[in-house]
N, C-alpha and C positions, 0 to 999 in steps of 0.2 A: 253619499256622492251627489255633487251638484248636477242639476239638469244641464246637459250639454247644449241645449237649445234655448235661446233667449225667449222669455215669455212674450215679449212684444212682437216676436216673429212667429209665434206658435201658429197663428191662423194662416200665415203665408205658407208655412211648411206643410200644413194639412191639405192645402190646395195643390195637389200634385200636377194638375194640368197647367202649364205655363201660360196658356191662353187666358186663364182666369185672372192673371196678374197684370196690372197696368205697368207702365214704364217705371214710375217712381218706386212701386213695390218691388219690381224685379231688380232694380238697381240697389235698393236697400238690402235685399237678400244676398246679392253678390258681394256687397261690401261688408257684410256681417262676418266677424271672425268665426262665428259658429257655422259658416258655410264651408269652411276648409276641411271637408271630409277627406279621408284617406282613400287612395286607390290601391287596392290590395291585389297581390298575385300569389299564386301557390309557392310556398317555400320562404316567403318573407318572415323574418324574425323581428317582432316588435314588442314594445312594452304595453301593458294594459293594467287596469285596476280591477281587482275582484269585486263584483257587485253582490253576488249571492253564492253561497255554498250549499248545494243539495247533496243528498247521499250518493246520487249517481252522476251528477254533473255540476259544473261550475260555470257561472255567467261572468264574462269579463268585458269591461268597457274598453274598447280600443279606438274610440273616437268616431264610430259609425253611428248611423241612426238607430241601429239595433245592436244589442250586445252580442259578442261572440260566445260560442258554446264549447266547453271542454268536457268530454265525457269518457267513461270507460277507462281503458288502459292508457289513454293519452294524458291522464292525470298524473302519471308516473307511478312510483312504487306506493304500496299501501301506506307506508310511513310518510312519504311526501304528501300524499292526498290528505292524510289526517291532519297535517300541520297547516293546510291552507285556511286562510281567514279573510273575511270580507274587509275591504279597505286596503289590503296589501297590494303592492305592485309586483307583477310577475312578468316573466319573459315568455312569450308564446310564439309558436310557429303556425303559419297559415296553411291549413290543409285544403280548404275550399273557401274562396273569397266570399261566396254568398250561396245559400241554399234557396229553394223556392219560397221558403218562409221568410227570407230576408236576413238570416243569421249567417255569420261567418263560422266555419268549423275550425277550431283551433286545437293545438297540442302543447301542453306544458312539457311533456316528456321529450318530444322531438326538439323543442327549443333548447332544452337543457343539453341534449346531445349535440346540437349545432354549436352551442356555446363552448362545449367541451372540445369539439373538433377544432374550432377556431383557436382556442387556447393552446391545444396540442401543437397546431401549426406554428403558433408564435414561439412556443418553447423550443421547437426544433430549429426555427430560423435563428433564434438567439443563442443556439448551442448551449442551452441551460441543462443543469442536472436537477432532477426532481426526486422526490421520495414517493413511493407507491407501496400499498399494502398487497401482499400475496393473498388472493382470494380463492385460488384453486390451482390444480396442476394436472398435467397429463403426461404421457410417456415422452413427449417432446420437450417439455419445459414447464414454466410457471405462468399462470394467469394473474395479472395485477390490475388494480383499480386505478385508472389515471383520470381523475376528475370526472368519474362516472363512465368512462370508456373502459372496455376490456382490452388491455394490452397484453402482449405475449413476450416472454423472455425465454429464448431457446436455451437448452442445456449448455450449449457451447458458450453462451454469454453470461452464465452464472458462475461467480467466483467459487473455486474449489470443486466444481463438477465438470467431468468430461466423460463422454462415451467413447470407449476404446475398442475392446475385443468384441462386444456384442453378445457375450455369453449370458446364459440365463441368470447365473448368480450375480453377474455385474448389473444386469437390468433390474433385478430385485433390489439390489443395494441402492441403485440410483432412485428407484421409486420410493424407497424408505426415506432417503435424504430429502427428496422433493416434498414428501409429506410432512417432514419435520419443519419445513420452512413456511407452512401455512400460518397466516396472520403476522408474519414477520414483515417489517418495513425495510425496503431496499432503496439504496441510492441508485438511480437509473438515468440513462441517457437515451433519447429517442433516436434510433438509427434508420428507421423506415416508416413512412406514413403514406397511406393510400386510401382516401376516403371512399372512392368508388368501389374498392374491394373490401372496405371495412377492415383495413389492415393497419395495425399499430404495433411495431416491433421495437423492443427496448433492449438495452445491454447494461448489465452491471459491470462487466469488464471495462467497457469504454468509459463509464463514469469513474471507475477507480483509477484508470490510467490518467484521465484528465485531472482528477483531484490530486493525484500523486505528482503530476507535472507542475501544478501550481504550488504545491507544498515544497517541492524540490527547489524551485526558484527562491521561495521565502527562506528555506533552510540555508541555501548557499549564501544568502545575504547575511544571515545571523551568525553563521559559524566563524569562529576566530581560532587561529593557530594557538595551541596551548590549552584550549578548553577540554574539559572532561565531560563526555556525554554518555547518557544511558541509551543502549540500543539492543536490538534482537538479532541474533545470527540468522541470516536468511539463506545462506548457501555456503558450501565448502567446495574448494577445488584444490588441485595439487599445489598451486602457488600462493594460496592464502584463503582468507575468509571474508565474505561480504556481510556487512552489518547494517540493518535497517535503522536509520536514525529518526524515523517518523516523518519521512518525506522524501528520502533518497538513501541509496545504499552507498556506503563507503567501503574501501578495501583495506583490510589488514594484511599486508604482505607477510609471508610465513616468517620472515626474519624479525617481524615486530610482534609475533604472537607470544614469545616466551624469552626469558633471559637465558634459557638453556637451548640446546640443540633439539630441533624437531625434524622428523622425517615427513610428517603429514599433519595438517591442521587438526584432524580428528583426534589427535593425541591430547588436545587440550580443550577443544570446542565441539559442540554438536548443534545441528540446526534447531532453532527455537530457544537456545540459551540466551538469557538476559545478561549483558555484560556492560561494564564501564570502559569506555575507550578514550584515548587521548587523540586530539586532532593534530595531525602532523602537517597537513597541507590542504589548501582549498583552491581550486581553479574554477571560478565562475564561468569563464569563457568555454573551457572544455567540459565543464560540469563534472569535475573529478574531485573526489575527497579521499585523502590518505589518512589512515587511522593507525593507532598503535595500541595494542593490549598491554604490552609489558611496561610501557611508560605511564600507564595509569596505575601501575603497581609499584611497590617499593623495589629499588634496585638492591639485590642481596649483597652486592659488593660494597655498598655504602656502610654497612654495619658488620662486615665480615671480621674486622679486627676486634669487635666487641663480643662476637659469638664464638670465635675460635682462638686458640693460643698455640704458640710453637711448642711442640712436644706432645700435643694432643693426638690421640689415636682416633681415626675416623674410618668409616666404611665408605668405599667408593667403587664405582663401576667403570671399568676400562671402556672408553668410548672411541679412542683412535690411537693408533700406533704409528710413530714416525721413526726415522733413522736415529734420532737423538733422544727418544724417550717415549713415554706413554701418557696420554691424557686420561684422567679419571674424574667422573662426575661425583661430587660429594653431596650435592643438593641441587635442586632445580635452579639453573642459572649460574652455578658455580662449578667450574672445572679446574682441577689442579694438574700440574705437570710433574711426573716422576721422571727425572732425567735418567738417561741410560746408566749413569754412574751410581744412581740411587736404587737400582732395581735388584742388585744381587751383590753378595760379598765376593763372588768369583768374577773374573773378567769375562764380559760378554761383548759381542760386536753388534748384535741385533736384539732389540727388546723382545722380539717374538720368541726368543729362546726362553724367556721367563713368563711372559704374560700374553694373552690374546684378547681381542675385543669381546666384551660381554662378561669378562671375569669380574666377580665381586670379591674384593680383597680389602683387608685392613691396611691402612697407610698411616704413617706418622707424619704430622705436619712439621716441616722443617723451616718454612719461610712463608711470611704473609706480607703482602703489600696491596692494600685496598685501592690506593690511588692508581697504581699501574695495573690493577686487576690481575695480580699474580698470586698463585698459591703453590708453594713447593711441597712435594710429597716424597716419601721415601719408603721403600720396602726393606732396604738394607738396614735401616736403623732399627727395625723390629727383630732382625736376625743377629745383628752384631752388637754384643754388649760393650764392645770397645769403640762404638761409633763415635767419630770425632766431630760430627756436626756438619752443617750445610756450608759448602764452599761456593758462594755465589759467583766468584770470579772464574772458578773452574767450570761451572755450569755455563756461564756466558761464553767462555772460550770454546766449549764444545758446540754450542749453538752457532757460533760465528763460522764454524767450518761447515755448517749445513747449507744446502741450497737456499737461494734467496726466498723461495716460496715457504720453505720450512722455517726460516727465521721469522717470517711474518706470523706463522702459525704459533710459534713459541711466544711471540709478543702478546697475542690475543687469541686464545682458543675459540672464543665466540666469533671473532672475525673470520677465523678459518671456516667455521661451520657455515656462516652466511655466504662466504665467497663460493663455497662448494654448491650451495643452493642456487646462487645466481647463475652459476655455470650450467646447472641442470635446467634452469628456466630463464633463458637469456632475455625474454620479453618482459619478465616480471620486474617491477620497479625496485631499485636498490633501497636499502634501509635509510630512511629519512630523506629519500630522493624524490623521484617523480611520484605524483599522486595517482591513486587508483581511480579508474573510471567509474562513475556512478552507474549503477545497474538498475534496470526496471523490473528485476525479478526474472529476466529471461536468460540469465547466464546458465550454462550447461551444468546441471547438478552432478555432483560427484557421487558415484555409486555407493561409496561407504557412508555417505551422509544421508542417504535416502531412508 
């Protein structure tokens, strides 16, 4: 370290009585850059240079006539004290501007704390998300290291943890989960800071919500109709399933979950399932995403004429009975119609005389039309060795006499199922229609999906 005082002025500085200096000497002393001593007050945080490191104290040059002293616990942690070396620049806090011996009493530890508090205030003002390591825990939450400060994350602000009933078993379970989080690094946001009370409160939930909001905006810009994306099922409800696409939740309406009829989404999906979904629609303004599971899969009707032949006997489950016949599911997404004239050799006026919903029966395929999504089935052909074959005109004449709603059902069994679902849930979006609202994970979970 260079001598802070000019050699040419050494004699002047030693003569502390101003009366001993003549006018020219006093003027020279005032004009000297070495005369610019600092005026210190308690609490000042300043930079200094380490002059000497002793086992129990460190001398720091802070621009005064005498060096400042840092001793004992004010050196910081044992690890910090061990790393101090002469010639290094350090930040120190002034505890006492001057002792009777003429030295300033300094603290490296408190300067570090002051710097950390200032940094924490800046982080909070800038609304930043930080990473902090879990260093301890208590019954109320987690203790984390925030640039040398001890921050607190309440249980209510930790993802995946909530205190509910307060029973002993639940408290023990919470304590175990908190213990398992030791040394884990969390993404956190400062939600409260009070230096006077030494209070620093952080939230993992707030950080996750903000990150998710940013990711959602990015995702909404990236998504294109027709894309197939990988996602995770985050929630199930009566009208569909929500899928997390890695930044936002999209809705798969129940009509878009399967090519076949479903009564509830839990028939094909469970919370946590990884699935490929087709993007049906994106609304960046309303922040809504509509998805389809079935359109990310092959449509069974596209290859039905390759997999089935007229005359083939198939096993089917009766799914719906109408005045003009019975629908039977032969595979997921494929339902055929057994016209009332094809249900029995004897004359019947109501299909319920022969079959009921839920029956599993063997049918003979008598007609296939993949383009119109029609599959004609017959029970009579299995009973009658003199069966004359399928009369499409006769079947269509019978259907023409049915009510308008039933004619639509005959045209498309799948449309019938979807229309019924839409009636049960009028607010749910229609197939390929309105987009589903993006959820933040707060949609009411379905009991069956828990």
